[in-house]
PyMOL CGO cylinders between C-alpha atoms (Angstrom):
from pymol import cmd
from pymol.cgo import CYLINDER

trace = [
    CYLINDER, -11.80, 64.08, 14.85, -14.67, 66.58, 14.83, 0.3, 1, 1, 1, 1, 1, 1,
    CYLINDER, -14.67, 66.58, 14.83, -17.95, 65.41, 16.27, 0.3, 1, 1, 1, 1, 1, 1,
    CYLINDER, -17.95, 65.41, 16.27, -20.73, 67.91, 15.66, 0.3, 1, 1, 1, 1, 1, 1,
    CYLINDER, -20.73, 67.91, 15.66, -23.34, 66.11, 17.79, 0.3, 1, 1, 1, 1, 1, 1,
    CYLINDER, -23.34, 66.11, 17.79, -21.71, 66.79, 21.16, 0.3, 1, 1, 1, 1, 1, 1,
    CYLINDER, -21.71, 66.79, 21.16, -20.11, 70.23, 20.88, 0.3, 1, 1, 1, 1, 1, 1,
    CYLINDER, -20.11, 70.23, 20.88, -20.77, 73.69, 19.53, 0.3, 1, 1, 1, 1, 1, 1,
    CYLINDER, -20.77, 73.69, 19.53, -24.04, 75.23, 18.38, 0.3, 1, 1, 1, 1, 1, 1,
    CYLINDER, -24.04, 75.23, 18.38, -25.24, 71.92, 16.92, 0.3, 1, 1, 1, 1, 1, 1,
    CYLINDER, -25.24, 71.92, 16.92, -24.93, 69.97, 20.16, 0.3, 1, 1, 1, 1, 1, 1,
    CYLINDER, -24.93, 69.97, 20.16, -27.78, 67.59, 20.92, 0.3, 1, 1, 1, 1, 1, 1,
    CYLINDER, -27.78, 67.59, 20.92, -30.11, 69.42, 23.34, 0.3, 1, 1, 1, 1, 1, 1,
    CYLINDER, -30.11, 69.42, 23.34, -31.24, 66.17, 25.00, 0.3, 1, 1, 1, 1, 1, 1,
    CYLINDER, -31.24, 66.17, 25.00, -27.77, 64.72, 25.60, 0.3, 1, 1, 1, 1, 1, 1,
    CYLINDER, -27.77, 64.72, 25.60, -27.47, 65.96, 29.19, 0.3, 1, 1, 1, 1, 1, 1,
    CYLINDER, -27.47, 65.96, 29.19, -31.04, 64.89, 30.02, 0.3, 1, 1, 1, 1, 1, 1,
    CYLINDER, -31.04, 64.89, 30.02, -30.43, 61.44, 28.52, 0.3, 1, 1, 1, 1, 1, 1,
    CYLINDER, -30.43, 61.44, 28.52, -27.21, 60.99, 30.51, 0.3, 1, 1, 1, 1, 1, 1,
    CYLINDER, -27.21, 60.99, 30.51, -28.97, 62.04, 33.69, 0.3, 1, 1, 1, 1, 1, 1,
    CYLINDER, -28.97, 62.04, 33.69, -31.85, 59.61, 33.04, 0.3, 1, 1, 1, 1, 1, 1,
    CYLINDER, -31.85, 59.61, 33.04, -29.41, 56.74, 32.46, 0.3, 1, 1, 1, 1, 1, 1,
    CYLINDER, -29.41, 56.74, 32.46, -27.57, 57.58, 35.70, 0.3, 1, 1, 1, 1, 1, 1,
    CYLINDER, -27.57, 57.58, 35.70, -30.81, 57.66, 37.71, 0.3, 1, 1, 1, 1, 1, 1,
    CYLINDER, -30.81, 57.66, 37.71, -31.92, 54.34, 36.14, 0.3, 1, 1, 1, 1, 1, 1,
    CYLINDER, -31.92, 54.34, 36.14, -28.57, 52.66, 36.95, 0.3, 1, 1, 1, 1, 1, 1,
    CYLINDER, -28.57, 52.66, 36.95, -28.56, 53.98, 40.53, 0.3, 1, 1, 1, 1, 1, 1,
    CYLINDER, -28.56, 53.98, 40.53, -32.15, 52.81, 41.11, 0.3, 1, 1, 1, 1, 1, 1,
    CYLINDER, -32.15, 52.81, 41.11, -31.18, 49.29, 39.96, 0.3, 1, 1, 1, 1, 1, 1,
    CYLINDER, -31.18, 49.29, 39.96, -28.18, 49.28, 42.31, 0.3, 1, 1, 1, 1, 1, 1,
    CYLINDER, -28.18, 49.28, 42.31, -30.36, 50.47, 45.21, 0.3, 1, 1, 1, 1, 1, 1,
    CYLINDER, -30.36, 50.47, 45.21, -33.09, 47.86, 44.68, 0.3, 1, 1, 1, 1, 1, 1,
    CYLINDER, -33.09, 47.86, 44.68, -31.03, 44.83, 43.68, 0.3, 1, 1, 1, 1, 1, 1,
    CYLINDER, -31.03, 44.83, 43.68, -27.81, 43.10, 44.70, 0.3, 1, 1, 1, 1, 1, 1,
    CYLINDER, -27.81, 43.10, 44.70, -25.66, 41.90, 41.79, 0.3, 1, 1, 1, 1, 1, 1,
    CYLINDER, -25.66, 41.90, 41.79, -23.23, 39.02, 42.27, 0.3, 1, 1, 1, 1, 1, 1,
    CYLINDER, -23.23, 39.02, 42.27, -21.07, 37.25, 39.71, 0.3, 1, 1, 1, 1, 1, 1,
    CYLINDER, -21.07, 37.25, 39.71, -21.61, 33.51, 39.42, 0.3, 1, 1, 1, 1, 1, 1,
    CYLINDER, -21.61, 33.51, 39.42, -18.06, 33.05, 38.08, 0.3, 1, 1, 1, 1, 1, 1,
    CYLINDER, -18.06, 33.05, 38.08, -15.13, 33.48, 40.52, 0.3, 1, 1, 1, 1, 1, 1,
    CYLINDER, -15.13, 33.48, 40.52, -13.29, 36.83, 40.03, 0.3, 1, 1, 1, 1, 1, 1,
    CYLINDER, -13.29, 36.83, 40.03, -10.04, 35.14, 38.87, 0.3, 1, 1, 1, 1, 1, 1,
    CYLINDER, -10.04, 35.14, 38.87, -11.85, 33.51, 35.93, 0.3, 1, 1, 1, 1, 1, 1,
    CYLINDER, -11.85, 33.51, 35.93, -13.60, 36.65, 34.60, 0.3, 1, 1, 1, 1, 1, 1,
    CYLINDER, -13.60, 36.65, 34.60, -12.57, 37.74, 31.11, 0.3, 1, 1, 1, 1, 1, 1,
    CYLINDER, -12.57, 37.74, 31.11, -12.15, 41.52, 31.25, 0.3, 1, 1, 1, 1, 1, 1,
    CYLINDER, -12.15, 41.52, 31.25, -10.62, 41.89, 27.78, 0.3, 1, 1, 1, 1, 1, 1,
    CYLINDER, -10.62, 41.89, 27.78, -13.85, 41.85, 25.78, 0.3, 1, 1, 1, 1, 1, 1,
    CYLINDER, -13.85, 41.85, 25.78, -14.29, 40.72, 22.20, 0.3, 1, 1, 1, 1, 1, 1,
    CYLINDER, -14.29, 40.72, 22.20, -13.25, 43.11, 19.46, 0.3, 1, 1, 1, 1, 1, 1,
    CYLINDER, -13.25, 43.11, 19.46, -15.47, 43.09, 16.40, 0.3, 1, 1, 1, 1, 1, 1,
    CYLINDER, -15.47, 43.09, 16.40, -14.95, 45.80, 13.82, 0.3, 1, 1, 1, 1, 1, 1,
    CYLINDER, -14.95, 45.80, 13.82, -14.73, 49.29, 15.28, 0.3, 1, 1, 1, 1, 1, 1,
    CYLINDER, -14.73, 49.29, 15.28, -16.43, 48.64, 18.64, 0.3, 1, 1, 1, 1, 1, 1,
    CYLINDER, -16.43, 48.64, 18.64, -15.76, 46.35, 21.58, 0.3, 1, 1, 1, 1, 1, 1,
    CYLINDER, -15.76, 46.35, 21.58, -18.41, 43.81, 22.48, 0.3, 1, 1, 1, 1, 1, 1,
    CYLINDER, -18.41, 43.81, 22.48, -18.24, 42.58, 26.09, 0.3, 1, 1, 1, 1, 1, 1,
    CYLINDER, -18.24, 42.58, 26.09, -18.04, 38.88, 26.77, 0.3, 1, 1, 1, 1, 1, 1,
    CYLINDER, -18.04, 38.88, 26.77, -21.27, 37.33, 28.11, 0.3, 1, 1, 1, 1, 1, 1,
    CYLINDER, -21.27, 37.33, 28.11, -21.40, 37.12, 31.91, 0.3, 1, 1, 1, 1, 1, 1,
    CYLINDER, -21.40, 37.12, 31.91, -23.66, 35.21, 34.25, 0.3, 1, 1, 1, 1, 1, 1,
    CYLINDER, -23.66, 35.21, 34.25, -24.91, 37.36, 37.11, 0.3, 1, 1, 1, 1, 1, 1,
    CYLINDER, -24.91, 37.36, 37.11, -27.10, 36.50, 40.07, 0.3, 1, 1, 1, 1, 1, 1,
    CYLINDER, -27.10, 36.50, 40.07, -29.60, 39.24, 40.93, 0.3, 1, 1, 1, 1, 1, 1,
    CYLINDER, -29.60, 39.24, 40.93, -31.37, 39.38, 44.30, 0.3, 1, 1, 1, 1, 1, 1,
    CYLINDER, -31.37, 39.38, 44.30, -33.80, 41.90, 45.74, 0.3, 1, 1, 1, 1, 1, 1,
    CYLINDER, -33.80, 41.90, 45.74, -32.28, 43.89, 48.59, 0.3, 1, 1, 1, 1, 1, 1,
    CYLINDER, -32.28, 43.89, 48.59, -33.89, 43.54, 51.99, 0.3, 1, 1, 1, 1, 1, 1,
    CYLINDER, -33.89, 43.54, 51.99, -35.70, 46.65, 53.19, 0.3, 1, 1, 1, 1, 1, 1,
]
cmd.load_cgo(trace, "trace")
């Protein structure tokens, strides 16, 4: 399958910047907050729900706490 948005002369010029911004945002959340699942690990559904062409993750309950400095 040919995807003209990510390769060749027609590649999106902001793709790399957008990926870098998303990485920095995710890392800053992980540095500032502690994420813990409310559901025990054995009971987590890791399969996801398939709808159409994409996979939609199952809803999860997560406890978020500020990290101590």
